[in-house]
C-alpha positions in Angstrom: 182.0 -61.5 44.4 184.2 -63.2 47.0 186.8 -60.5 46.6 184.3 -57.7 47.0 182.9 -59.3 50.2 186.4 -59.7 51.6 187.2 -56.0 50.8 184.7 -54.9 53.4 184.4 -57.9 55.8 188.1 -57.4 56.8 187.0 -54.0 58.3 184.0 -55.4 60.2 185.9 -56.6 63.3 187.2 -53.1 63.8 184.2 -50.9 63.2 180.5 -51.2 62.3 179.6 -47.5 62.6 181.6 -46.1 59.7 183.0 -43.5 62.1 186.0 -45.0 63.9 189.7 -45.3 62.9 190.7 -48.8 61.8 194.0 -50.4 60.8 195.4 -49.0 57.5 196.3 -52.4 56.1 192.5 -53.1 55.7 192.4 -50.3 53.0 195.3 -51.7 51.1 193.7 -55.1 51.2 190.4 -53.7 50.1 192.0 -51.8 47.2 193.7 -55.0 46.1 190.4 -57.0 46.3 188.5 -54.4 44.3 191.2 -54.2 41.6 191.0 -58.0 41.2 187.2 -57.7 41.1 187.0 -55.0 38.5 189.6 -56.7 36.3 187.7 -60.0 36.4 184.4 -58.3 35.9 185.7 -56.5 32.8 187.0 -59.7 31.1 184.4 -62.3 32.0 182.1 -61.3 29.2 184.9 -61.3 26.7 186.0 -64.7 27.9 182.4 -66.1 27.6 182.0 -64.7 24.0 185.5 -66.0 23.0 184.6 -69.5 24.3 181.0 -69.3 22.9 179.6 -70.0 26.4 177.7 -66.7 26.8 174.0 -66.9 27.6 171.2 -64.8 29.1 171.5 -66.9 32.3 175.2 -66.1 32.5 174.5 -62.4 32.1 171.8 -62.6 34.8 174.2 -64.4 37.2 176.9 -61.9 36.4 174.7 -58.9 37.1 173.1 -60.5 40.1 176.6 -60.9 41.7 177.4 -57.3 40.8 174.3 -56.1 42.5 175.4 -57.6 45.8 179.0 -56.4 45.2 177.8 -52.8 45.0 176.9 -53.0 48.7 180.4 -53.9 49.8 181.9 -51.3 47.4 179.9 -48.5 49.0 180.6 -49.7 52.5 184.3 -49.9 52.1 184.5 -46.3 50.7 182.2 -45.1 53.5 184.6 -46.7 56.0 187.6 -45.2 54.4 186.3 -41.6 54.6 184.2 -42.0 57.8 180.9 -41.2 56.1 179.0 -42.5 59.1 178.8 -39.1 60.7 176.5 -37.9 57.9 173.8 -40.6 57.7 171.4 -38.7 55.4 174.1 -37.9 52.8 175.4 -41.5 53.0 171.9 -42.8 52.4 171.5 -40.5 49.4 174.8 -41.9 48.0 173.7 -45.5 48.5 170.3 -44.8 46.9 171.8 -43.0 43.8 174.4 -45.7 43.2 171.8 -48.5 43.5 169.5 -46.7 41.2 172.3 -46.2 38.7 172.8 -50.0 38.7 169.1 -50.6 38.3 168.5 -48.0 35.6 171.2 -49.4 33.4 169.6 -52.8 33.4 166.1 -51.2 33.0 167.5 -49.3 30.0 168.8 -52.5 28.4 165.3 -54.0 28.7 164.0 -51.2 26.5 166.9 -50.4 24.2 168.6 -53.8 24.0 171.9 -52.0 24.8 173.6 -52.1 28.2 175.2 -48.7 28.8 177.5 -48.5 31.8 179.3 -45.2 30.9 178.7 -41.6 29.9 181.3 -40.3 27.4 184.7 -41.6 28.6 183.7 -42.2 32.2 182.0 -45.4 33.3 181.9 -48.3 35.7 185.6 -49.1 35.4 186.7 -45.5 35.9 184.4 -45.2 38.9 185.9 -48.3 40.4 189.4 -47.0 39.9 188.5 -43.8 41.7 187.2 -45.8 44.6 190.5 -47.8 44.7 192.3 -44.4 44.8 190.2 -43.4 47.8 191.1 -46.6 49.6 194.8 -46.2 48.8 194.8 -42.6 50.1 193.2 -43.8 53.4 195.8 -46.5 53.6 198.7 -44.1 53.1 197.5 -41.0 55.0 194.9 -42.4 57.3 191.1 -41.9 57.4 191.4 -38.5 59.1 193.1 -37.1 55.9 189.5 -36.8 54.5 188.6 -34.5 57.4 191.2 -32.0 56.3 189.8 -28.7 55.2 190.3 -27.8 51.6 191.9 -24.5 52.6 194.6 -26.4 54.4 195.7 -28.0 51.1 196.2 -24.6 49.4 199.2 -22.3 49.7 198.5 -19.7 52.3 198.7 -16.7 49.9 196.0 -18.2 47.7 193.6 -19.2 50.5 193.9 -15.7 52.2 193.1 -13.8 49.0 190.0 -15.7 47.9 186.5 -14.0 48.0 184.4 -14.8 51.0 182.1 -17.2 49.1 185.1 -19.3 48.2 186.6 -19.0 51.6 183.5 -20.5 53.2 183.4 -23.3 50.8 187.1 -24.1 51.4 186.5 -24.5 55.1 184.6 -27.7 54.3 186.3 -31.1 54.7 187.7 -32.9 51.7 185.4 -35.9 52.3 182.3 -33.7 51.8 183.5 -32.9 48.2 184.3 -36.6 47.6 180.8 -37.5 48.8 179.0 -34.9 46.7 181.3 -35.6 43.8 180.2 -39.3 43.8 176.6 -38.3 44.3 176.6 -35.7 41.5 178.4 -37.9 38.9 176.2 -40.9 39.5 173.0 -38.8 39.6 173.9 -37.2 36.3 174.4 -40.7 34.8 171.1 -41.9 36.1 169.2 -38.9 34.9 170.7 -39.0 31.4 170.0 -42.8 31.1 166.5 -42.3 32.4 165.5 -39.7 29.8 167.3 -41.4 26.9 165.5 -44.7 27.8 162.1 -43.1 28.0 162.7 -41.4 24.7 163.6 -44.7 23.1 160.9 -46.9 24.8 158.0 -48.0 22.7 155.5 -47.7 25.6 156.7 -44.6 27.5 154.1 -44.8 30.2 155.0 -48.4 31.0 158.7 -47.5 31.1 158.1 -44.7 33.5 155.8 -46.7 35.8 158.5 -49.4 36.0 160.5 -47.0 38.1 157.7 -46.7 40.7 158.6 -49.9 42.8 162.3 -48.9 43.2 161.3 -45.3 44.0 158.9 -46.6 46.7 161.7 -48.8 48.0 164.0 -45.8 48.5 161.2 -43.8 50.2 160.3 -46.7 52.6 164.0 -47.2 53.4 164.4 -43.6 54.2 161.4 -43.5 56.5 162.6 -46.7 58.2 
C-alpha cells in the first residue's frame, strides 16, 4: 500500500488537476512503485499459505489495502495521460474499475471462488499495462498521448483510408487508451455479474446487493 500511495503522492506537489505537465521522473518512480506493489501483491497469498499463516482476517486486510491502492493506481494513470480534461469519461473509468474490484469480491461471497481474470487477462496483466503507460509518459512525455492516431501511421496508409476511419484516426491516442481501459473492465464486470447471478442460490438477493454501490456511483456523479 505504501508503494502505491508513493506512486501518486510524488506527483501531487506538481499538479492536482490531472491536466498539467509534470517532471518525467515521477512516472519512472511511479512505474517502479507499482511494479513492486503488483509483485508483492501476487506473492503474499502464496507466502501465507506456505507458512500456514493464511486466514480470513488476512484476506480482508489484503483486499482492504488493495481497495485503497486502486485509487492511487487510477490517479497516476490519469496524470500520466492528462485525463483531467475529460472529467465525465474519467469518472466513468473510476466507477467501472471500482465496480470491478467490488464485483469480484461479491462474486466470491456467492461462488466461494475469487476470480480476478477473464481468460488469460487479469489483474496482473492490467497492472503491467498501466506500468507501460507510465513508462511511455516518462520516456516521451505526457503530450505523447495527445498525438493523433493518424500521425503514427505512414502517410500513404492514412491518406487512403475510408472517411469513417479517417475521422476516427483524428482522435488522440489517449482517448483510445481511456476507452480501452473502460471497455475491458466493463466487459469483465458484466461477465462476472451474470455468472455470479447464475450461480447464486438466492438470485434476487444477489442482484439487490448491487443496489448500494449503484446508488453510490449515481450520487457521486450528481455531486
